[in-house]
C-alpha positions in Angstrom: -0.2 -36.5 -28.4 -0.3 -39.3 -25.6 1.6 -38.2 -22.8 2.1 -40.6 -19.5 3.9 -39.6 -16.4 5.0 -42.0 -14.4 7.1 -41.9 -10.9 9.6 -44.7 -9.7 9.9 -44.7 -6.2 8.3 -41.2 -5.8 4.8 -39.8 -6.0 4.2 -37.8 -9.0 2.4 -34.6 -7.3 0.4 -32.4 -9.6 2.7 -29.5 -9.3 5.0 -31.9 -10.8 3.0 -33.0 -13.6 2.0 -29.4 -14.4 5.6 -28.4 -14.7 6.5 -31.2 -17.2 3.9 -30.9 -19.2 4.5 -27.2 -19.4 8.2 -27.8 -20.6 7.0 -30.5 -23.2 4.6 -27.6 -24.6 8.0 -26.6 -25.9 9.3 -29.5 -27.9 5.6 -29.3 -29.8 5.7 -25.9 -30.5 8.5 -27.0 -32.5 7.1 -30.1 -33.9 3.8 -30.9 -34.0 3.8 -34.4 -35.2 4.3 -35.9 -32.0 2.6 -39.1 -31.3 3.6 -40.1 -27.8 5.3 -39.1 -24.9 6.3 -41.2 -21.9 8.2 -39.4 -19.4 9.8 -41.4 -16.1 10.8 -39.9 -13.1 13.0 -41.8 -10.7 14.7 -41.4 -7.4 17.7 -43.8 -7.0 18.4 -45.3 -3.5 22.1 -44.4 -3.7 24.2 -43.5 -0.7 25.6 -40.6 -2.0 23.0 -37.2 -2.7 24.7 -36.1 -5.6 22.7 -37.0 -8.9 20.2 -39.6 -7.5 17.0 -37.6 -9.2 16.8 -39.0 -12.6 14.3 -38.2 -15.3 14.0 -40.2 -18.8 12.0 -39.6 -21.9 10.8 -41.6 -24.9 9.2 -39.7 -27.6 7.6 -41.3 -30.4 7.3 -38.9 -33.6 6.3 -39.6 -37.2 9.4 -41.6 -38.6 11.4 -42.0 -35.8 11.8 -42.4 -32.0 13.8 -40.5 -29.5 15.1 -41.1 -26.0 17.0 -38.8 -23.3 17.9 -39.0 -20.0 19.1 -36.9 -17.2 20.7 -37.5 -13.8 20.6 -34.3 -11.4 20.7 -33.7 -7.6 17.1 -31.7 -8.3 14.4 -33.2 -9.9 13.1 -30.0 -11.6 16.8 -29.4 -12.7 16.8 -32.9 -14.3 13.7 -32.0 -16.1 15.1 -28.9 -17.3 18.1 -30.9 -18.9 15.9 -33.7 -20.1 13.9 -31.2 -22.1 16.4 -29.4 -23.6 18.2 -32.6 -24.5 14.8 -33.5 -26.6 14.4 -30.1 -28.0 17.8 -30.7 -29.5 16.8 -33.7 -30.8 13.3 -33.2 -32.3 15.0 -29.7 -34.0 17.5 -31.8 -35.8 14.8 -34.3 -36.8 12.7 -31.4 -38.1 15.8 -30.1 -39.9 16.6 -33.4 -41.5 12.8 -34.0 -42.7 12.6 -30.5 -44.2 16.2 -30.5 -46.4 15.7 -33.8 -48.1 12.5 -33.5 -49.8 11.3 -36.8 -51.2 11.0 -36.9 -55.0 7.4 -38.4 -56.1 7.1 -41.7 -57.8 6.5 -40.1 -61.3 9.7 -38.0 -61.5 11.8 -41.0 -60.5 10.4 -43.4 -63.6 10.6 -40.6 -66.2 
């Protein structure tokens, strides 16, 4: 799994990097065919202090691309909500793959 964590208008500290990777382990526990993960953490320059910390993530799994974003006053809370959204998407994708088995070409032709 290729993991890229980048920050926009903030420095990604080792503690924040460790927190994000620990949370992303939950996704790989549910679905092990994750190819690429890109996480972008931003602090928006808004006048009001509400909802200015934003986290967004692109996940490339075998057969699909998933995207989620979340905004919150606290960056750690935004990461938590982001992982919850991605976890639901990954579980739904895994259920779709398992619910619709593909038949082999030999059976279709006969």
